N, C-alpha and C positions, 0 to 999 in steps of 0.2 A: 504493499500499500504505500503510495507516494505521500510524503510529508511536506506540504507546501511551506515555503518560508518567504513568500512575497510580502507578507505582512510587515517585515522589518523595512521594506522600501516604501511603505504606505501604498503599495499597489495590490490590487485585487484582480484575480483572473477567474474565469468561469470554470477552467479545467487545467490540470497540471499535464494532461496527456494530449491535449489538442489546442489548436488556436482557430480563430475565424478571421475573415476578411474584415468584419466590423471591429474587431478587437485590434487589428493591426492598424486600421485607420485612426481609431481612438487614441493610439499611443503617440499620435502628433501632439496631443496636449501636454503629455509627459516630457517629450522632447523639447517643446517650447519652454516649459517650466524649468528644465535643467539649463537651458541657454540663459534664462533671466538670472538664475542662481550663479551661473558662472560669471555674468557681467557684473553682479553685485560684488562677488569675491574679488574680481580683477581691479575693482575700484580701491581696494584697500591693500596695503603692503602685504606681501606673502612670502613664505619661505619655500623653496623646493619648486616642483613643476606645477604648471597651471594647465587647465583645459584649453586645447587649441580650438578655434572656431571652425577649423577645417580638418578633414581626415587626412589629407596628404600634402605633398609639396607641389607647387605650381611648376609647370615646365614650358613657359613661354621664354624662348631664348633671348637674352639680353646682350652679352658680350663675352669675350674671353680674356682672362688675366692670368698672371703667374700664380701657380699653385701655392697655397699657404697652409701650414700645419693646421689640421682640424677640418680641412675641405673635404667633401665627399669624393672619395677616390673613384666612384662610378661616373663622376662628372668630368674626369680628365679628358681634354681634347688631345687624342694621341697624334693626330696629323700635325697639329701645331707644335706639340711637344717634340715630335721627330725632326721638324723643320728647323726649330730654334735651338734644340739641344737643352732646353729648360722646360720643366713640367708646367703646363698651363691647365686651367680648369675653366669649364663653361659656367656662366652665371645665368640665372633664370629669374623671371618675375612671375608672380603668382596669376594664373589665369582667372578670369571672371566665372567661366564656366568650365570645370574640368570633369572628365569622366570618372565617376566612382561606380565600380561594379561590386555587388554583394553576392558572394557565391555561398548558396545554402544547401547543406548536405542533409538529404532526407532518405538516405539509405537504411536498410533494415537495422543495422547496428546503432543508428541514432534514435530509433524508436524505443527508447530505453531510459528508465529513470527509477531511482530508489528514494531520492529526496528532492524536494523542490518542484521539478518538472522534468518531462522527458527532454533528452538532449536536443532533439529535433525541435521541440517547442522553444527551447532556449534560443537556439540558432535563428528561429523565425522572428522571435520577439527582439533579439539584438539587431537582426536586419532592419526591422521596422524602425527602432529608435535611431540607428545610425543613418538609415535612409532619410528620415525626416530632418535630421541635422544637416544632412548634406544638401537636401532641398532648401533648407533656410539659408545656407551658404551660397546658393545659386550654383551649385554643381549639377551636372547632368548625371541622373542615376539610372542604372540598369543592373543586370546581373545574370546569374545562372541558378537554377534549381535543379537538382538532380537526384534520382533514386537508383536503384541497382539496374533497372531496365528502361528508364525513361529520363528524359532531360527537357528543360525549356530554357531558351536563350532570349534574354531581353536586352535590346540594343539601348544604350544610354539616351535619355531624352530630358530635356529641360522641364522644370516645374514638377508637377505631380504625376505626369504621364507615365514616365518610366517607372516610378515607384509603385503606382497603382498596378501597372502590368506585372511587376515583380510580385506584388501581394497575390494576384490572381494565380500566378504560377505556383506560389507557396500553397495556396489552397488546392490546386490541382494535385501537387505532389503528395500532400497530406492525405488525399482521398484514394490515392492509388493502393492497392493490396501489397504490402511488402513482399519481396521475393529475394531469394539468395542468388548471387552471381549476376551475370549480364553486364549491365552498365557499371563501369568501374571508375574509381577516382582518377585514374591515368587519362581517361578519355576526355573527362572535363578539363583537366590541366592541359591536355593537348589543344583543346578549343581555346583556352586562354591564350596559348601562345600564337595561334594562328588567327584569332578573330578579335583580339582586343589591341587597340592602338597603344603604341609605346608611350610611356609616361602616364597612363591611366592608373589611379589607385584601385586596387583589388583587395577586397576583405574576404578572407577564407573563413568560413564558419563551419568547422568539421571537427570530428574526433580523429581524423587522419588514419583510421584504420585502413589496411590495404595499400599503404604507401610502398609499393614494390619498387623494383628498379626502373620499370617503364614510367611509373609516376614520378619518381625522383628525376629522371631524365627530362621528362616534360616540365616539371616545375623548375629544374635548373635553367632551362632555356627561357622560361617566362621571367625568372628572377632578374634576368639581365637587363630587361627593358621596362619592367613595370615596377610600380611602387606597391609592394605587398605587405598587407597586415594579416598575419596568421593568428586566429583565434582558436586555441585548441579546447574544444568543448568537452568537459569531464563531469561524469557522475562520481560522487564519493566512492562508489564501488569499483570504479575504474582504477582508483589510486590504492585502496586498502581493502582487505577482506575484514568481515566482521570477526568477532571472537569465535573460536572453534564451536561447531554445533551444527544442527540441521535447521535450514530456513525454508519455509514455504514461499514459493515464488509464483508469479502469474506471467505468462508470455503471451503476446499478441502478434509475434513475428510472422506467423503464417495467415494473418487475418482472422484467426479464431482464437478465443481465449484458451489457453493451455496451463494447467497447474502442474507444478513439479516442485521437488525438494532439492536444494543445494547444500551439500555437505561440506563443511569447512573442517579440515583435519587438524593441523598442528600450528603452533608458533612459527616453526620453520617454514611451513607452507605459506603462511602469511608474509614472512619476509621475502621469500622468493617471488611471490606475486608482486609485492611492492618494488622489488629490484627490477623486474621486467618492465613495470610502468616507468620507473625512473630512467632506465636505459632507453626506452622509446622516446620519453621527453627529451633526453639529452641529444638524441640523433635529430629530433625536430629543431631543437633550439640551435644546434650547430649548422644545420641546413640553412636556416634563414639568416643566422648571424654572418655566415660566409659571405653574403651579399648586402649586409648591413640593413636587412629588413626587420620589421617589428614582429616578435612573437610574444604571446602571453597565453594564460589559460583562463577559462571561464567556467565556473562551477555551477552545476544545476540547482544548488541550494544556496548560492551566493546572493548578495544584494544586487539587484538588477541595475539600479541607478549608478551605484559605484562601479560597477563593472563597465557599463557604457562610458562613464567619464574617464576610466583608466585607458579604455581602447582609444577614445579620441585624444587623449593626452599622451598616448604611447608610453604609458607607464606599465611595466611588468607587473603581473599579479603574483604576490607572494604567498598566497594561501594554498598553493597546490605544488607539491613536489619541490623542484630545484629553487635555489636562491637565484637572483638575477645574475647574469654574467658580468 
């Protein structure tokens, strides 16, 4: 039985296991309230990071100058560097309308949750809040929604049009009966590489299960030209097993409710389980850090407002697994 924790955010939802088109639309008010709160805080002196008004960096070319320590190495102009013998970097100004693509994972493994809400539902609600924030910043919003055997691609559009199309795709994805196999993470990442304009900000909302060699290869190519924000969606049971014992569980993976018992053996089994998660998380962190992209975790039982604020501000989440790099 899912234990909801949205009350800590002063947010209430009709269901921890599903969302609706109306609910995603109503989250606009929450996104607007968060922006007002950010503006109030920014008027007073602050220590540490503050929430950015935009999800990513602008990529409107301005000029080339000599490289300085601290510059983004991805912006080095190699042609000018080779011609002059001195490292030079490209400078950019912020675009008024920049593509932001929200990639929402609705595969069978995301239809799961033990606390708070399903991982797929958290991904959808995060996409809504981040999408409304992008619309308020005059960004063009689009994205991808994918299951194991289906996908929908929404081209970035200005205003609410792209975001509403994304919401309808989320609703479609949620209605599909979960299946094993078929559409894989690698195929969606391949579409990002071939179908998204260089310089776009891409927010990946996934548990990243199935990140095989093909997926890593596709992602590696995309990382070179895109501004990627990877949000690792986790349920507490992904991270740690409960105390040894037998636990009744309910599964809807096949589209029908199934009851079964999960047996947890020993403390050593618990430690091995956590070690596997930590290893997977380390692989993900290193993969994105290699290209100076943002990686964080989002817990199904975490405070939703704080999670969204941390993503927009690009602040790593310290509540799950590894400390920040």
